[in-house]
C-alpha positions as CSV (number, residue, x, y, z in Angstrom):
1,X,2.3,-7.8,22.1
2,X,4.0,-11.2,21.6
3,X,7.8,-11.3,21.4
4,X,8.0,-11.9,17.6
5,X,5.7,-9.0,16.8
6,X,7.6,-6.8,19.3
7,X,10.9,-7.7,17.7
8,X,9.6,-7.1,14.2
9,X,8.2,-3.7,15.3
10,X,11.4,-2.8,16.9
11,X,13.4,-3.9,13.9
12,X,11.2,-1.9,11.6
13,X,11.8,1.1,13.9
14,X,15.5,0.6,13.5
15,X,15.2,0.8,9.7
16,X,16.2,4.2,8.5
17,X,13.0,6.3,8.4
18,X,11.1,3.1,7.8
19,X,12.5,2.9,4.3
20,X,14.2,-0.5,4.4
21,X,13.5,-4.1,5.3
22,X,15.1,-6.2,7.9
23,X,17.3,-8.9,6.3
24,X,15.5,-12.3,6.6
25,X,18.5,-13.9,8.2
26,X,18.3,-11.4,11.0
27,X,14.8,-12.2,12.1
28,X,15.6,-15.4,14.1
29,X,18.3,-13.8,16.3
30,X,16.3,-10.6,16.7
31,X,13.3,-12.8,17.8
32,X,15.3,-14.0,20.8
33,X,15.6,-10.5,22.3
34,X,13.4,-10.2,25.4
35,X,13.0,-6.6,26.4
36,X,12.0,-7.7,29.9
37,X,15.3,-9.3,30.6
38,X,18.0,-8.2,28.2
39,X,21.2,-7.0,29.8
40,X,21.4,-3.3,29.0
41,X,25.2,-3.3,29.6
42,X,25.5,-5.5,26.5
43,X,23.3,-3.4,24.2
44,X,25.4,-2.2,21.3
45,X,24.6,-0.4,18.0
46,X,27.0,-0.2,15.1
47,X,26.5,2.0,12.1
48,X,28.5,1.6,8.9
49,X,28.5,4.9,7.0
50,X,30.1,6.0,3.7
51,X,33.2,8.1,4.3
52,X,31.2,11.1,2.9
53,X,29.2,11.2,6.2
54,X,30.0,11.1,9.9
55,X,27.7,11.0,12.8
56,X,27.9,14.1,15.1
57,X,28.7,13.6,18.8
58,X,25.4,12.7,20.5
59,X,23.7,12.2,17.2
60,X,23.0,8.5,17.5
61,X,19.9,8.0,19.6
62,X,18.0,5.1,21.1
63,X,14.3,6.0,21.2
64,X,12.0,4.0,23.5
65,X,8.3,4.3,22.8
66,X,6.0,3.0,25.5
67,X,2.3,2.5,25.2
68,X,-0.2,1.5,27.9
69,X,-3.8,0.9,26.9
70,X,-5.8,4.0,27.7
71,X,-2.8,6.3,28.0
72,X,-0.9,8.5,25.6
73,X,2.2,7.1,23.9
74,X,5.4,8.2,25.6
75,X,8.8,8.6,23.9
76,X,12.1,8.7,25.7
77,X,15.3,9.4,23.8
78,X,18.8,8.3,25.0
79,X,22.0,9.5,23.4
80,X,24.3,6.6,22.6
81,X,28.0,7.0,23.5
82,X,30.6,6.2,20.8
83,X,32.9,3.4,21.9
84,X,36.7,3.6,21.7
85,X,38.5,1.3,19.3
86,X,39.6,-1.0,22.2
87,X,36.0,-1.3,23.4
88,X,34.6,-2.6,20.1
89,X,36.2,-5.9,19.1
90,X,34.2,-8.1,16.8
91,X,33.0,-5.3,14.5
92,X,32.6,-6.4,10.9
93,X,35.2,-5.0,8.5
94,X,34.0,-1.9,6.6
95,X,34.2,-2.0,2.9
96,X,36.5,0.4,1.2
97,X,35.0,3.9,1.3
98,X,33.1,3.3,4.5
99,X,33.7,3.6,8.3
100,X,32.2,1.8,11.2
101,X,31.0,3.5,14.4
102,X,30.0,1.6,17.5
103,X,27.8,2.8,20.4
104,X,26.6,1.8,23.8
105,X,24.3,3.3,26.5
106,X,25.9,5.2,29.3
107,X,25.5,3.7,32.8
108,X,23.2,6.6,33.7
109,X,21.0,6.0,30.6
110,X,21.0,2.3,31.2
111,X,19.6,3.1,34.7
112,X,17.0,5.4,33.2
113,X,16.0,2.7,30.7
114,X,15.8,0.2,33.6
115,X,13.3,2.5,35.4
116,X,11.2,2.6,32.2
117,X,11.3,-1.1,31.7
118,X,10.4,-1.8,35.4
119,X,7.5,0.5,35.1
120,X,6.2,-1.4,32.0
121,X,6.6,-4.7,33.8
122,X,4.8,-3.3,36.8
123,X,1.9,-2.2,34.6
124,X,1.7,-5.7,33.1
125,X,1.6,-7.2,36.6
126,X,-1.4,-5.0,37.4
127,X,-3.2,-6.4,34.3
128,X,-2.7,-3.3,32.1
129,X,-1.7,-4.2,28.6
130,X,1.1,-2.3,27.0
131,X,4.1,-2.4,24.7
132,X,7.6,-1.1,24.5
133,X,9.3,-0.4,21.1
134,X,12.9,0.5,20.4
135,X,14.3,2.5,17.6
136,X,17.8,3.4,16.8
137,X,18.7,6.3,14.5
138,X,21.6,8.3,13.4
139,X,19.9,11.7,13.6
140,X,22.7,14.1,13.2
141,X,25.4,13.8,10.5
142,X,28.1,16.1,9.1
143,X,29.5,16.0,5.6
144,X,33.1,15.0,5.3
145,X,35.4,16.2,2.5
146,X,35.0,13.0,0.5
147,X,34.6,12.8,-3.2
148,X,31.0,12.6,-4.5
149,X,29.7,9.0,-4.5
150,X,27.2,7.3,-6.8
151,X,25.6,5.7,-3.8
152,X,25.6,6.2,0.0
153,X,25.1,2.8,1.5
154,X,24.3,2.5,5.2
155,X,24.2,-0.6,7.4
156,X,23.0,-0.7,11.0
157,X,23.7,-3.5,13.4
158,X,22.3,-4.4,16.8
159,X,23.8,-6.6,19.6
160,X,22.1,-7.6,22.8
161,X,22.8,-10.2,25.5
162,X,20.5,-12.6,23.6
163,X,22.1,-12.2,20.1
164,X,25.7,-12.1,21.5
165,X,27.0,-10.7,18.3
166,X,26.1,-7.9,15.9
167,X,23.0,-8.6,13.8
168,X,22.3,-6.5,10.7
169,X,19.0,-4.7,11.1
170,X,19.4,-2.6,7.9
171,X,21.8,-3.7,5.2
172,X,23.2,-1.6,2.4
173,X,20.4,1.0,2.4
174,X,21.2,3.6,-0.2
175,X,20.4,7.0,1.1
176,X,20.6,8.4,-2.5
177,X,18.0,5.8,-3.6
178,X,15.2,7.6,-1.6
179,X,14.4,11.0,-3.1
180,X,13.3,12.6,0.2
181,X,16.4,11.5,2.0
182,X,18.7,12.4,-1.0
183,X,17.2,15.9,-1.0
184,X,17.8,16.2,2.7
185,X,21.5,15.2,2.4
186,X,22.2,18.5,0.6
187,X,21.4,20.5,3.8
188,X,23.9,18.6,5.9
189,X,26.7,20.9,7.2
190,X,30.4,20.1,6.7
191,X,32.1,18.5,9.6
192,X,33.9,20.9,11.9
193,X,31.1,23.5,11.8
């Protein structure tokens, strides 16, 4: 898979449940990402959520999907670690009524990811065609005691060693604008339970 197609596929996977488009201004910086060489210690994800929602500990995941021609697709999930306030300079300011959460891979998961990446590179060197796609999702939320809102806007950012800054992958996606997602929000448990 060529780099641009791989980046577009990865960016599409980053979109919440495939329901949003990557901002056009984000495509050039995302196209510079090279999964074969990107520095995993620099990989960062930031999620801007309305104050009505909070991610649960361990609820933000990096999913890596690998495919080798002639073999079944394999999915590996990594729990992203929330970063402390001093570890996350350069985050965009959150609009009123929203909060920003920033994440990184643990050193152990970066090592696990490196094993996956090395395996895919080795497969390519043996002449076997394959691909690796990345997806980031906030899969586990809790409901805060915030006043009801007319919209629940979510923005997701990605930073790699190639982008050197946070690039919006999904911008202002309204969770209430999608009937299936809006219906699922009612089943989210309150925080602290």
